[in-house]
All heavy atoms as a GROMACS GRO file, in nm:
protein
  617
    1MET      N    1   3.079   8.816   4.175
    1MET     CA    2   2.961   8.890   4.170
    1MET      C    3   2.968   8.996   4.065
    1MET      O    4   3.088   9.063   4.058
    1MET     CB    5   2.918   8.961   4.311
    1MET     CG    6   2.802   9.052   4.308
    1MET     SD    7   2.757   9.110   4.467
    1MET     CE    8   2.674   8.979   4.525
    2ALA      N    9   2.862   9.044   3.987
    2ALA     CA   10   2.875   9.146   3.896
    2ALA      C   11   2.889   9.277   3.955
    2ALA      O   12   2.856   9.305   4.070
    2ALA     CB   13   2.738   9.138   3.816
    3LYS      N   14   2.949   9.374   3.879
    3LYS     CA   15   2.988   9.494   3.939
    3LYS      C   16   2.980   9.602   3.826
    3LYS      O   17   3.029   9.584   3.715
    3LYS     CB   18   3.138   9.496   3.994
    3LYS     CG   19   3.181   9.626   4.042
    3LYS     CD   20   3.319   9.615   4.122
    3LYS     CE   21   3.421   9.572   4.032
    3LYS     NZ   22   3.563   9.581   4.084
    4PHE      N   23   2.913   9.717   3.867
    4PHE     CA   24   2.916   9.836   3.779
    4PHE      C   25   3.038   9.914   3.806
    4PHE      O   26   3.076   9.927   3.918
    4PHE     CB   27   2.791   9.919   3.813
    4PHE     CG   28   2.660   9.878   3.758
    4PHE    CD1   29   2.580   9.808   3.836
    4PHE    CD2   30   2.633   9.911   3.626
    4PHE    CE1   31   2.454   9.760   3.775
    4PHE    CE2   32   2.510   9.868   3.578
    4PHE     CZ   33   2.418   9.794   3.648
    5THR      N   34   3.102   9.964   3.704
    5THR     CA   35   3.214  10.048   3.720
    5THR      C   36   3.193  10.180   3.645
    5THR      O   37   3.149  10.178   3.532
    5THR     CB   38   3.350   9.986   3.656
    5THR    OG1   39   3.372   9.859   3.722
    5THR    CG2   40   3.462  10.070   3.679
    6LEU      N   41   3.202  10.298   3.720
    6LEU     CA   42   3.180  10.424   3.662
    6LEU      C   43   3.320  10.490   3.635
    6LEU      O   44   3.401  10.477   3.721
    6LEU     CB   45   3.105  10.509   3.753
    6LEU     CG   46   2.944  10.487   3.754
    6LEU    CD1   47   2.910  10.355   3.815
    6LEU    CD2   48   2.879  10.603   3.818
    7PHE      N   49   3.327  10.556   3.520
    7PHE     CA   50   3.465  10.620   3.498
    7PHE      C   51   3.444  10.731   3.401
    7PHE      O   52   3.336  10.752   3.344
    7PHE     CB   53   3.555  10.524   3.430
    7PHE     CG   54   3.509  10.459   3.307
    7PHE    CD1   55   3.562  10.506   3.183
    7PHE    CD2   56   3.418  10.359   3.293
    7PHE    CE1   57   3.523  10.459   3.057
    7PHE    CE2   58   3.386  10.293   3.169
    7PHE     CZ   59   3.431  10.352   3.059
    8GLN      N   60   3.538  10.815   3.373
    8GLN     CA   61   3.540  10.930   3.282
    8GLN      C   62   3.632  10.892   3.175
    8GLN      O   63   3.748  10.859   3.194
    8GLN     CB   64   3.578  11.058   3.355
    8GLN     CG   65   3.553  11.182   3.280
    8GLN     CD   66   3.573  11.305   3.359
    8GLN    OE1   67   3.646  11.307   3.457
    8GLN    NE2   68   3.516  11.416   3.310
    9ASP      N   69   3.582  10.895   3.051
    9ASP     CA   70   3.671  10.853   2.935
    9ASP      C   71   3.772  10.961   2.904
    9ASP      O   72   3.761  11.074   2.939
    9ASP     CB   73   3.587  10.815   2.809
    9ASP     CG   74   3.515  10.937   2.746
    9ASP    OD1   75   3.579  11.040   2.731
    9ASP    OD2   76   3.410  10.930   2.689
   10GLU      N   77   3.884  10.918   2.831
   10GLU     CA   78   3.996  10.996   2.810
   10GLU      C   79   3.977  11.086   2.683
   10GLU      O   80   4.044  11.180   2.669
   10GLU     CB   81   4.126  10.904   2.793
   10GLU     CG   82   4.169  10.840   2.915
   10GLU     CD   83   4.208  10.943   3.029
   10GLU    OE1   84   4.273  11.042   2.990
   10GLU    OE2   85   4.188  10.899   3.140
   11GLU      N   86   3.888  11.046   2.599
   11GLU     CA   87   3.870  11.117   2.459
   11GLU      C   88   3.793  11.238   2.475
   11GLU      O   89   3.819  11.349   2.436
   11GLU     CB   90   3.816  11.031   2.350
   11GLU     CG   91   3.815  11.086   2.223
   11GLU     CD   92   3.779  10.994   2.114
   11GLU    OE1   93   3.751  10.870   2.139
   11GLU    OE2   94   3.773  11.029   1.998
   12TYR      N   95   3.669  11.225   2.537
   12TYR     CA   96   3.569  11.335   2.545
   12TYR      C   97   3.542  11.379   2.691
   12TYR      O   98   3.459  11.462   2.710
   12TYR     CB   99   3.434  11.304   2.471
   12TYR     CG  100   3.459  11.291   2.323
   12TYR    CD1  101   3.455  11.156   2.272
   12TYR    CD2  102   3.476  11.384   2.241
   12TYR    CE1  103   3.475  11.134   2.135
   12TYR    CE2  104   3.494  11.377   2.103
   12TYR     CZ  105   3.496  11.244   2.058
   12TYR     OH  106   3.513  11.227   1.916
   13PHE      N  107   3.596  11.304   2.783
   13PHE     CA  108   3.578  11.328   2.927
   13PHE      C  109   3.438  11.309   2.968
   13PHE      O  110   3.395  11.373   3.074
   13PHE     CB  111   3.635  11.474   2.963
   13PHE     CG  112   3.766  11.506   2.920
   13PHE    CD1  113   3.790  11.603   2.824
   13PHE    CD2  114   3.877  11.423   2.950
   13PHE    CE1  115   3.922  11.627   2.778
   13PHE    CE2  116   4.007  11.454   2.913
   13PHE     CZ  117   4.031  11.548   2.819
   14GLN      N  118   3.359  11.231   2.902
   14GLN     CA  119   3.229  11.195   2.942
   14GLN      C  120   3.226  11.087   3.043
   14GLN      O  121   3.327  11.004   3.051
   14GLN     CB  122   3.147  11.144   2.819
   14GLN     CG  123   3.130  11.258   2.718
   14GLN     CD  124   3.057  11.208   2.598
   14GLN    OE1  125   3.037  11.096   2.575
   14GLN    NE2  126   3.007  11.303   2.511
   15PHE      N  127   3.118  11.079   3.118
   15PHE     CA  128   3.106  10.983   3.222
   15PHE      C  129   3.044  10.862   3.170
   15PHE      O  130   2.944  10.867   3.087
   15PHE     CB  131   3.029  11.042   3.332
   15PHE     CG  132   3.099  11.151   3.410
   15PHE    CD1  133   3.079  11.286   3.360
   15PHE    CD2  134   3.196  11.138   3.503
   15PHE    CE1  135   3.153  11.394   3.420
   15PHE    CE2  136   3.266  11.235   3.569
   15PHE     CZ  137   3.238  11.368   3.522
   16ARG      N  138   3.092  10.746   3.203
   16ARG     CA  139   3.042  10.622   3.140
   16ARG      C  140   3.039  10.509   3.245
   16ARG      O  141   3.098  10.525   3.354
   16ARG     CB  142   3.134  10.568   3.035
   16ARG     CG  143   3.153  10.664   2.913
   16ARG     CD  144   3.238  10.616   2.809
   16ARG     NE  145   3.247  10.703   2.697
   16ARG     CZ  146   3.160  10.711   2.595
   16ARG    NH1  147   3.056  10.626   2.591
   16ARG    NH2  148   3.175  10.798   2.503
   17TRP      N  149   2.965  10.391   3.219
   17TRP     CA  150   2.963  10.294   3.314
   17TRP      C  151   2.981  10.159   3.236
   17TRP      O  152   2.942  10.158   3.112
   17TRP     CB  153   2.836  10.290   3.400
   17TRP     CG  154   2.710  10.271   3.316
   17TRP    CD1  155   2.621  10.382   3.289
   17TRP    CD2  156   2.651  10.161   3.268
   17TRP    NE1  157   2.518  10.338   3.211
   17TRP    CE2  158   2.527  10.196   3.200
   17TRP    CE3  159   2.676  10.018   3.258
   17TRP    CZ2  160   2.449  10.112   3.139
   17TRP    CZ3  161   2.591   9.935   3.199
   17TRP    CH2  162   2.478   9.980   3.134
   18VAL      N  163   3.019  10.056   3.301
   18VAL     CA  164   3.026   9.923   3.232
   18VAL      C  165   2.977   9.828   3.340
   18VAL      O  166   3.000   9.848   3.463
   18VAL     CB  167   3.161   9.878   3.182
   18VAL    CG1  168   3.201   9.962   3.068
   18VAL    CG2  169   3.259   9.878   3.288
   19LEU      N  170   2.911   9.724   3.309
   19LEU     CA  171   2.872   9.607   3.401
   19LEU      C  172   2.957   9.496   3.369
   19LEU      O  173   2.955   9.447   3.251
   19LEU     CB  174   2.723   9.581   3.392
   19LEU     CG  175   2.671   9.467   3.472
   19LEU    CD1  176   2.690   9.491   3.617
   19LEU    CD2  177   2.528   9.442   3.435
   20LYS      N  178   3.033   9.442   3.463
   20LYS     CA  179   3.116   9.333   3.441
   20LYS      C  180   3.074   9.206   3.522
   20LYS      O  181   3.033   9.234   3.637
   20LYS     CB  182   3.265   9.359   3.477
   20LYS     CG  183   3.312   9.463   3.380
   20LYS     CD  184   3.475   9.497   3.412
   20LYS     CE  185   3.524   9.595   3.327
   20LYS     NZ  186   3.661   9.626   3.350
   21ASP      N  187   3.087   9.084   3.477
   21ASP     CA  188   3.055   8.973   3.551
   21ASP      C  189   3.168   8.938   3.651
   21ASP      O  190   3.269   9.019   3.656
   21ASP     CB  191   3.025   8.855   3.466
   21ASP     CG  192   3.138   8.812   3.376
   21ASP    OD1  193   3.266   8.844   3.405
   21ASP    OD2  194   3.117   8.724   3.279
   22ASP      N  195   3.161   8.833   3.725
   22ASP     CA  196   3.267   8.804   3.832
   22ASP      C  197   3.395   8.772   3.768
   22ASP      O  198   3.489   8.764   3.843
   22ASP     CB  199   3.206   8.692   3.923
   22ASP     CG  200   3.168   8.568   3.848
   22ASP    OD1  201   3.152   8.568   3.726
   22ASP    OD2  202   3.133   8.461   3.919
   23ARG      N  203   3.404   8.742   3.637
   23ARG     CA  204   3.530   8.713   3.574
   23ARG      C  205   3.588   8.841   3.507
   23ARG      O  206   3.691   8.831   3.450
   23ARG     CB  207   3.512   8.600   3.474
   23ARG     CG  208   3.476   8.476   3.535
   23ARG     CD  209   3.466   8.372   3.416
   23ARG     NE  210   3.426   8.242   3.487
   23ARG     CZ  211   3.378   8.136   3.411
   23ARG    NH1  212   3.340   8.151   3.285
   23ARG    NH2  213   3.349   8.030   3.483
   24GLY      N  214   3.522   8.955   3.513
   24GLY     CA  215   3.570   9.072   3.460
   24GLY      C  216   3.533   9.093   3.306
   24GLY      O  217   3.577   9.193   3.250
   25ASN      N  218   3.437   9.008   3.264
   25ASN     CA  219   3.407   9.024   3.126
   25ASN      C  220   3.280   9.140   3.121
   25ASN      O  221   3.195   9.138   3.203
   25ASN     CB  222   3.332   8.896   3.070
   25ASN     CG  223   3.440   8.786   3.069
   25ASN    OD1  224   3.550   8.812   3.009
   25ASN    ND2  225   3.401   8.668   3.113
   26VAL      N  226   3.283   9.222   3.020
   26VAL     CA  227   3.188   9.326   3.006
   26VAL      C  228   3.055   9.267   2.958
   26VAL      O  229   3.062   9.194   2.858
   26VAL     CB  230   3.233   9.436   2.913
   26VAL    CG1  231   3.119   9.534   2.888
   26VAL    CG2  232   3.350   9.509   2.968
   27VAL      N  233   2.943   9.276   3.025
   27VAL     CA  234   2.818   9.219   2.993
   27VAL      C  235   2.726   9.330   2.942
   27VAL      O  236   2.623   9.300   2.870
   27VAL     CB  237   2.760   9.132   3.091
   27VAL    CG1  238   2.841   9.014   3.124
   27VAL    CG2  239   2.730   9.204   3.229
   28ALA      N  240   2.746   9.450   2.977
   28ALA     CA  241   2.665   9.566   2.939
   28ALA      C  242   2.723   9.696   2.956
   28ALA      O  243   2.824   9.718   3.035
   28ALA     CB  244   2.531   9.566   3.016
   29GLN      N  245   2.701   9.793   2.857
   29GLN     CA  246   2.749   9.924   2.867
   29GLN      C  247   2.664  10.014   2.785
   29GLN      O  248   2.600   9.973   2.692
   29GLN     CB  249   2.895   9.935   2.819
   29GLN     CG  250   2.911   9.892   2.668
   29GLN     CD  251   3.068   9.884   2.644
   29GLN    OE1  252   3.150   9.868   2.721
   29GLN    NE2  253   3.096   9.887   2.510
   30PRO      N  254   2.654  10.143   2.822
   30PRO     CA  255   2.559  10.231   2.743
   30PRO      C  256   2.623  10.263   2.604
   30PRO      O  257   2.741  10.258   2.589
   30PRO     CB  258   2.558  10.355   2.832
   30PRO     CG  259   2.687  10.353   2.903
   30PRO     CD  260   2.726  10.210   2.927
   31PRO      N  261   2.533  10.298   2.508
   31PRO     CA  262   2.587  10.334   2.378
   31PRO      C  263   2.652  10.455   2.370
   31PRO      O  264   2.721  10.494   2.270
   31PRO     CB  265   2.454  10.338   2.296
   31PRO     CG  266   2.336  10.361   2.391
   31PRO     CD  267   2.391  10.300   2.513
   32LYS      N  268   2.629  10.552   2.468
   32LYS     CA  269   2.698  10.682   2.471
   32LYS      C  270   2.730  10.723   2.616
   32LYS      O  271   2.672  10.664   2.711
   32LYS     CB  272   2.613  10.788   2.404
   32LYS     CG  273   2.482  10.818   2.465
   32LYS     CD  274   2.403  10.921   2.386
   32LYS     CE  275   2.281  10.954   2.470
   32LYS     NZ  276   2.210  11.066   2.415
   33GLY      N  277   2.813  10.821   2.624
   33GLY     CA  278   2.848  10.869   2.760
   33GLY      C  279   2.750  10.968   2.808
   33GLY      O  280   2.657  11.019   2.740
   34PHE      N  281   2.776  11.014   2.935
   34PHE     CA  282   2.690  11.113   3.008
   34PHE      C  283   2.773  11.237   3.038
   34PHE      O  284   2.889  11.236   3.049
   34PHE     CB  285   2.636  11.050   3.136
   34PHE     CG  286   2.560  10.929   3.118
   34PHE    CD1  287   2.619  10.797   3.112
   34PHE    CD2  288   2.419  10.946   3.108
   34PHE    CE1  289   2.537  10.687   3.098
   34PHE    CE2  290   2.345  10.829   3.101
   34PHE     CZ  291   2.400  10.700   3.088
   35MET      N  292   2.701  11.349   3.029
   35MET     CA  293   2.771  11.485   3.044
   35MET      C  294   2.804  11.520   3.186
   35MET      O  295   2.877  11.608   3.216
   35MET     CB  296   2.690  11.595   2.974
   35MET     CG  297   2.672  11.575   2.828
   35MET     SD  298   2.837  11.558   2.735
   35MET     CE  299   2.891  11.719   2.756
   36SER      N  300   2.737  11.439   3.290
   36SER     CA  301   2.765  11.462   3.430
   36SER      C  302   2.773  11.325   3.498
   36SER      O  303   2.710  11.226   3.456
   36SER     CB  304   2.653  11.543   3.490
   36SER     OG  305   2.534  11.482   3.509
   37PHE      N  306   2.846  11.322   3.608
   37PHE     CA  307   2.855  11.209   3.689
   37PHE      C  308   2.718  11.178   3.752
   37PHE      O  309   2.679  11.055   3.744
   37PHE     CB  310   2.948  11.238   3.804
   37PHE     CG  311   2.956  11.119   3.907
   37PHE    CD1  312   3.023  11.012   3.890
   37PHE    CD2  313   2.875  11.131   4.025
   37PHE    CE1  314   3.033  10.902   3.977
   37PHE    CE2  315   2.878  11.032   4.112
   37PHE     CZ  316   2.943  10.925   4.093
   38GLU      N  317   2.643  11.281   3.772
   38GLU     CA  318   2.507  11.257   3.848
   38GLU      C  319   2.418  11.185   3.746
   38GLU      O  320   2.344  11.095   3.788
   38GLU     CB  321   2.447  11.377   3.883
   38GLU     CG  322   2.513  11.451   4.006
   38GLU     CD  323   2.655  11.528   3.969
   38GLU    OE1  324   2.671  11.542   3.853
   38GLU    OE2  325   2.740  11.549   4.056
   39GLU      N  326   2.420  11.214   3.616
   39GLU     CA  327   2.334  11.147   3.514
   39GLU      C  328   2.385  11.004   3.504
   39GLU      O  329   2.300  10.916   3.485
   39GLU     CB  330   2.354  11.211   3.370
   39GLU     CG  331   2.290  11.348   3.372
   39GLU     CD  332   2.323  11.413   3.219
   39GLU    OE1  333   2.429  11.428   3.196
   39GLU    OE2  334   2.220  11.430   3.152
   40CYS      N  335   2.511  10.974   3.497
   40CYS     CA  336   2.569  10.841   3.492
   40CYS      C  337   2.526  10.759   3.604
   40CYS      O  338   2.480  10.648   3.596
   40CYS     CB  339   2.722  10.853   3.478
   40CYS     SG  340   2.799  10.691   3.442
   41GLU      N  341   2.537  10.815   3.726
   41GLU     CA  342   2.508  10.737   3.850
   41GLU      C  343   2.356  10.719   3.853
   41GLU      O  344   2.307  10.611   3.892
   41GLU     CB  345   2.546  10.823   3.966
   41GLU     CG  346   2.529  10.750   4.101
   41GLU     CD  347   2.558  10.853   4.224
   41GLU    OE1  348   2.539  10.966   4.215
   41GLU    OE2  349   2.614  10.795   4.315
   42LYS      N  350   2.279  10.813   3.805
   42LYS     CA  351   2.125  10.793   3.814
   42LYS      C  352   2.082  10.674   3.704
   42LYS      O  353   2.006  10.598   3.747
   42LYS     CB  354   2.060  10.923   3.762
   42LYS     CG  355   1.908  10.914   3.763
   42LYS     CD  356   1.854  11.043   3.720
   42LYS     CE  357   1.690  11.038   3.702
   42LYS     NZ  358   1.643  11.159   3.649
   43ALA      N  359   2.156  10.671   3.600
   43ALA     CA  360   2.136  10.568   3.503
   43ALA      C  361   2.153  10.430   3.562
   43ALA      O  362   2.086  10.338   3.553
   43ALA     CB  363   2.214  10.584   3.373
   44VAL      N  364   2.268  10.421   3.640
   44VAL     CA  365   2.303  10.290   3.697
   44VAL      C  366   2.203  10.252   3.809
   44VAL      O  367   2.161  10.134   3.810
   44VAL     CB  368   2.450  10.293   3.760
   44VAL    CG1  369   2.476  10.182   3.851
   44VAL    CG2  370   2.551  10.312   3.648
   45LYS      N  371   2.156  10.352   3.880
   45LYS     CA  372   2.061  10.313   3.990
   45LYS      C  373   1.937  10.272   3.917
   45LYS      O  374   1.869  10.181   3.977
   45LYS     CB  375   2.040  10.439   4.071
   45LYS     CG  376   2.164  10.460   4.163
   45LYS     CD  377   2.138  10.587   4.260
   45LYS     CE  378   2.258  10.607   4.344
   45LYS     NZ  379   2.248  10.724   4.428
   46GLN      N  380   1.897  10.344   3.817
   46GLN     CA  381   1.767  10.291   3.749
   46GLN      C  382   1.782  10.158   3.688
   46GLN      O  383   1.691  10.078   3.700
   46GLN     CB  384   1.733  10.392   3.630
   46GLN     CG  385   1.692  10.527   3.680
   46GLN     CD  386   1.675  10.623   3.559
   46GLN    OE1  387   1.740  10.621   3.466
   46GLN    NE2  388   1.573  10.722   3.578
   47ILE      N  389   1.890  10.120   3.636
   47ILE     CA  390   1.914   9.991   3.581
   47ILE      C  391   1.903   9.888   3.693
   47ILE      O  392   1.849   9.779   3.676
   47ILE     CB  393   2.043   9.986   3.502
   47ILE    CG1  394   2.045  10.062   3.380
   47ILE    CG2  395   2.088   9.836   3.463
   47ILE    CD1  396   2.175  10.098   3.318
   48LYS      N  397   1.982   9.908   3.812
   48LYS     CA  398   1.978   9.827   3.917
   48LYS      C  399   1.823   9.790   3.962
   48LYS      O  400   1.797   9.688   3.991
   48LYS     CB  401   2.065   9.875   4.035
   48LYS     CG  402   2.210   9.859   4.010
   48LYS     CD  403   2.298   9.914   4.111
   48LYS     CE  404   2.283   9.830   4.232
   48LYS     NZ  405   2.380   9.878   4.343
   49ASN      N  406   1.757   9.906   3.979
   49ASN     CA  407   1.615   9.892   4.016
   49ASN      C  408   1.527   9.804   3.916
   49ASN      O  409   1.446   9.725   3.962
   49ASN     CB  410   1.545  10.031   4.037
   49ASN     CG  411   1.593  10.098   4.161
   49ASN    OD1  412   1.638  10.032   4.254
   49ASN    ND2  413   1.592  10.231   4.165
   50LEU      N  414   1.550   9.835   3.794
   50LEU     CA  415   1.479   9.757   3.688
   50LEU      C  416   1.518   9.617   3.689
   50LEU      O  417   1.422   9.526   3.672
   50LEU     CB  418   1.505   9.815   3.545
   50LEU     CG  419   1.432   9.947   3.513
   50LEU    CD1  420   1.487  10.010   3.389
   50LEU    CD2  421   1.277   9.934   3.513
   51MET      N  422   1.641   9.588   3.705
   51MET     CA  423   1.693   9.442   3.704
   51MET      C  424   1.631   9.364   3.811
   51MET      O  425   1.608   9.247   3.813
   51MET     CB  426   1.844   9.448   3.704
   51MET     CG  427   1.908   9.478   3.568
   51MET     SD  428   2.092   9.501   3.579
   51MET     CE  429   2.137   9.352   3.648
   52ALA      N  430   1.617   9.430   3.935
   52ALA     CA  431   1.563   9.354   4.049
   52ALA      C  432   1.436   9.300   4.029
   52ALA      O  433   1.406   9.189   4.074
   52ALA     CB  434   1.559   9.447   4.171
   53GLY      N  435   1.348   9.355   3.948
   53GLY     CA  436   1.219   9.308   3.918
   53GLY      C  437   1.200   9.248   3.783
   53GLY      O  438   1.093   9.216   3.733
   54ALA      N  439   1.306   9.243   3.701
   54ALA     CA  440   1.301   9.180   3.564
   54ALA      C  441   1.257   9.036   3.559
   54ALA      O  442   1.294   8.965   3.641
   54ALA     CB  443   1.430   9.216   3.496
   55THR      N  444   1.185   9.009   3.459
   55THR     CA  445   1.143   8.864   3.434
   55THR      C  446   1.212   8.817   3.310
   55THR      O  447   1.281   8.900   3.229
   55THR     CB  448   0.986   8.860   3.413
   55THR    OG1  449   0.949   8.940   3.305
   55THR    CG2  450   0.919   8.900   3.550
   56PHE      N  451   1.196   8.690   3.282
   56PHE     CA  452   1.254   8.630   3.156
   56PHE      C  453   1.145   8.598   3.063
   56PHE      O  454   1.050   8.534   3.099
   56PHE     CB  455   1.330   8.500   3.207
   56PHE     CG  456   1.412   8.439   3.097
   56PHE    CD1  457   1.530   8.497   3.066
   56PHE    CD2  458   1.370   8.332   3.030
   56PHE    CE1  459   1.610   8.438   2.962
   56PHE    CE2  460   1.438   8.279   2.937
   56PHE     CZ  461   1.562   8.331   2.899
   57ASP      N  462   1.155   8.656   2.943
   57ASP     CA  463   1.053   8.631   2.844
   57ASP      C  464   1.122   8.573   2.715
   57ASP      O  465   1.178   8.634   2.626
   57ASP     CB  466   0.992   8.773   2.798
   57ASP     CG  467   0.881   8.767   2.691
   57ASP    OD1  468   0.838   8.648   2.672
   57ASP    OD2  469   0.844   8.868   2.631
   58ASP      N  470   1.100   8.441   2.708
   58ASP     CA  471   1.169   8.356   2.605
   58ASP      C  472   1.063   8.348   2.494
   58ASP      O  473   0.977   8.283   2.486
   58ASP     CB  474   1.202   8.219   2.651
   58ASP     CG  475   1.266   8.132   2.536
   58ASP    OD1  476   1.292   8.179   2.435
   58ASP    OD2  477   1.309   8.016   2.585
   59GLN      N  478   1.110   8.424   2.384
   59GLN     CA  479   1.025   8.430   2.263
   59GLN      C  480   1.090   8.349   2.140
   59GLN      O  481   1.042   8.364   2.028
   59GLN     CB  482   0.994   8.568   2.210
   59GLN     CG  483   0.911   8.645   2.315
   59GLN     CD  484   0.872   8.781   2.264
   59GLN    OE1  485   0.904   8.818   2.150
   59GLN    NE2  486   0.817   8.865   2.352
   60THR      N  487   1.189   8.270   2.173
   60THR     CA  488   1.251   8.180   2.073
   60THR      C  489   1.161   8.071   2.032
   60THR      O  490   1.071   8.025   2.116
   60THR     CB  491   1.381   8.124   2.127
   60THR    OG1  492   1.353   8.042   2.235
   60THR    CG2  493   1.478   8.230   2.159
   61PRO      N  494   1.184   8.006   1.916
   61PRO     CA  495   1.084   7.896   1.866
   61PRO      C  496   1.102   7.775   1.959
   61PRO      O  497   1.210   7.763   2.020
   61PRO     CB  498   1.123   7.875   1.730
   61PRO     CG  499   1.238   7.969   1.690
   61PRO     CD  500   1.266   8.056   1.808
   62PRO      N  501   1.014   7.684   1.955
   62PRO     CA  502   1.031   7.554   2.030
   62PRO      C  503   1.162   7.496   1.974
   62PRO      O  504   1.207   7.516   1.860
   62PRO     CB  505   0.918   7.476   2.001
   62PRO     CG  506   0.813   7.579   1.947
   62PRO     CD  507   0.892   7.680   1.882
   63VAL      N  508   1.226   7.411   2.051
   63VAL     CA  509   1.346   7.342   2.018
   63VAL      C  510   1.339   7.268   1.888
   63VAL      O  511   1.432   7.276   1.801
   63VAL     CB  512   1.394   7.243   2.133
   63VAL    CG1  513   1.517   7.160   2.087
   63VAL    CG2  514   1.419   7.314   2.262
   64SER      N  515   1.233   7.211   1.846
   64SER     CA  516   1.213   7.142   1.715
   64SER      C  517   1.213   7.243   1.608
   64SER      O  518   1.225   7.190   1.491
   64SER     CB  519   1.076   7.054   1.723
   64SER     OG  520   0.970   7.144   1.746
   65ARG      N  521   1.186   7.364   1.625
   65ARG     CA  522   1.174   7.457   1.511
   65ARG      C  523   1.292   7.557   1.516
   65ARG      O  524   1.295   7.650   1.420
   65ARG     CB  525   1.041   7.528   1.527
   65ARG     CG  526   0.930   7.444   1.493
   65ARG     CD  527   0.793   7.515   1.486
   65ARG     NE  528   0.805   7.648   1.429
   65ARG     CZ  529   0.745   7.755   1.489
   65ARG    NH1  530   0.662   7.736   1.592
   65ARG    NH2  531   0.758   7.876   1.437
   66ARG      N  532   1.384   7.547   1.600
   66ARG     CA  533   1.508   7.632   1.594
   66ARG      C  534   1.598   7.601   1.488
   66ARG      O  535   1.616   7.492   1.455
   66ARG     CB  536   1.576   7.626   1.732
   66ARG     CG  537   1.496   7.680   1.840
   66ARG     CD  538   1.582   7.683   1.972
   66ARG     NE  539   1.492   7.725   2.084
   66ARG     CZ  540   1.522   7.706   2.210
   66ARG    NH1  541   1.630   7.659   2.249
   66ARG    NH2  542   1.433   7.746   2.297
   67ARG      N  543   1.650   7.712   1.438
   67ARG     CA  544   1.747   7.691   1.317
   67ARG      C  545   1.890   7.736   1.370
   67ARG      O  546   1.903   7.794   1.469
   67ARG     CB  547   1.721   7.790   1.203
   67ARG     CG  548   1.572   7.740   1.143
   67ARG     CD  549   1.536   7.834   1.031
   67ARG     NE  550   1.499   7.969   1.089
   67ARG     CZ  551   1.452   8.059   1.015
   67ARG    NH1  552   1.439   8.058   0.885
   67ARG    NH2  553   1.425   8.186   1.064
   68GLN      N  554   1.988   7.670   1.305
   68GLN     CA  555   2.135   7.703   1.339
   68GLN      C  556   2.161   7.845   1.302
   68GLN      O  557   2.146   7.893   1.193
   68GLN     CB  558   2.209   7.592   1.260
   68GLN     CG  559   2.361   7.603   1.290
   68GLN     CD  560   2.390   7.567   1.437
   68GLN    OE1  561   2.326   7.481   1.485
   68GLN    NE2  562   2.494   7.624   1.494
   69PRO      N  563   2.220   7.924   1.393
   69PRO     CA  564   2.260   8.062   1.360
   69PRO      C  565   2.372   8.064   1.255
   69PRO      O  566   2.463   7.964   1.256
   69PRO     CB  567   2.316   8.116   1.496
   69PRO     CG  568   2.248   8.018   1.596
   69PRO     CD  569   2.239   7.891   1.533
   70ARG      N  570   2.378   8.163   1.174
   70ARG     CA  571   2.486   8.185   1.080
   70ARG      C  572   2.560   8.302   1.119
   70ARG      O  573   2.514   8.399   1.188
   70ARG     CB  574   2.426   8.205   0.949
   70ARG     CG  575   2.357   8.085   0.895
   70ARG     CD  576   2.300   8.106   0.754
   70ARG     NE  577   2.214   8.216   0.748
   70ARG     CZ  578   2.110   8.228   0.670
   70ARG    NH1  579   2.083   8.136   0.594
   70ARG    NH2  580   2.042   8.340   0.677
   71ILE      N  581   2.684   8.313   1.073
   71ILE     CA  582   2.772   8.431   1.097
   71ILE      C  583   2.724   8.542   0.998
   71ILE      O  584   2.716   8.514   0.869
   71ILE     CB  585   2.910   8.390   1.080
   71ILE    CG1  586   2.964   8.299   1.184
   71ILE    CG2  587   2.998   8.520   1.089
   71ILE    CD1  588   3.102   8.244   1.160
   72SER      N  589   2.701   8.660   1.048
   72SER     CA  590   2.654   8.772   0.960
   72SER      C  591   2.779   8.831   0.894
   72SER      O  592   2.895   8.811   0.946
   72SER     CB  593   2.591   8.874   1.051
   72SER     OG  594   2.687   8.942   1.133
   73PRO      N  595   2.759   8.895   0.784
   73PRO     CA  596   2.861   8.952   0.710
   73PRO      C  597   2.948   9.051   0.784
   73PRO      O  598   3.066   9.083   0.759
   73PRO     CB  599   2.802   9.014   0.591
   73PRO     CG  600   2.664   8.978   0.582
   73PRO     CD  601   2.634   8.924   0.718
   74ASN      N  602   2.889   9.121   0.892
   74ASN     CA  603   2.953   9.212   0.960
   74ASN      C  604   3.044   9.160   1.071
   74ASN      O  605   3.124   9.235   1.145
   74ASN     CB  606   2.856   9.306   1.039
   74ASN     CG  607   2.774   9.381   0.939
   74ASN    OD1  608   2.820   9.401   0.812
   74ASN    ND2  609   2.645   9.411   0.958
   75ASP      N  610   3.036   9.025   1.102
   75ASP     CA  611   3.120   8.976   1.211
   75ASP      C  612   3.259   8.930   1.166
   75ASP      O  613   3.290   8.904   1.053
   75ASP     CB  614   3.050   8.850   1.264
   75ASP     CG  615   2.927   8.883   1.350
   75ASP    OD1  616   2.923   8.998   1.392
   75ASP    OD2  617   2.842   8.798   1.370
   0.00000   0.00000   0.00000
């Protein structure tokens, strides 16, 4: 089962979270840390509430029109 982990980083002592799948792979994390534990915890609770009602919106082209992805220069 997926799990949110909250922690305080070692560099700036900011509060952060990661969402990991059942194999321990990180599937989501915020772009920046939070200045308080309460802000971090509130963000996780908001995400959990949003995810519960989230739908799937597939805007990719039909299979017959999909193109092969290329590796970007930044990868």
